Steps between C-alpha positions, in 0.01 A plus 500: 500500500654838402574732789321834508676813593292647779635839617570526865304773683705809545559629854271778613789746509549469122132567436444770761543799267256358248247414766529845658443674164202287404347521845551876508339542163208281611449716808513825297247370249265387777529843669426664164195279452370611840548865404349498149278195513487209255647537155551218251866570428578535866330170574705337222824642639423372848410160359828475308697596813319234700589244230862611515501458879351149460771408248770629731356302788513183293850567370636564853331196644263712709784684671356845440 
């Protein structure tokens, strides 16, 4: 059976800057949504950030 290359999860320290930026952007967009109300493009941006956070969580083995 051929071996599969499964990447090892990166330590949290290596992902910290990415996580901080994505989390910060998510918080800013949520604050903006509270100020101006619902907007389709704003909802899409928040959804994409949430997807990015989910991907990072999987890639880091849940070490976020």
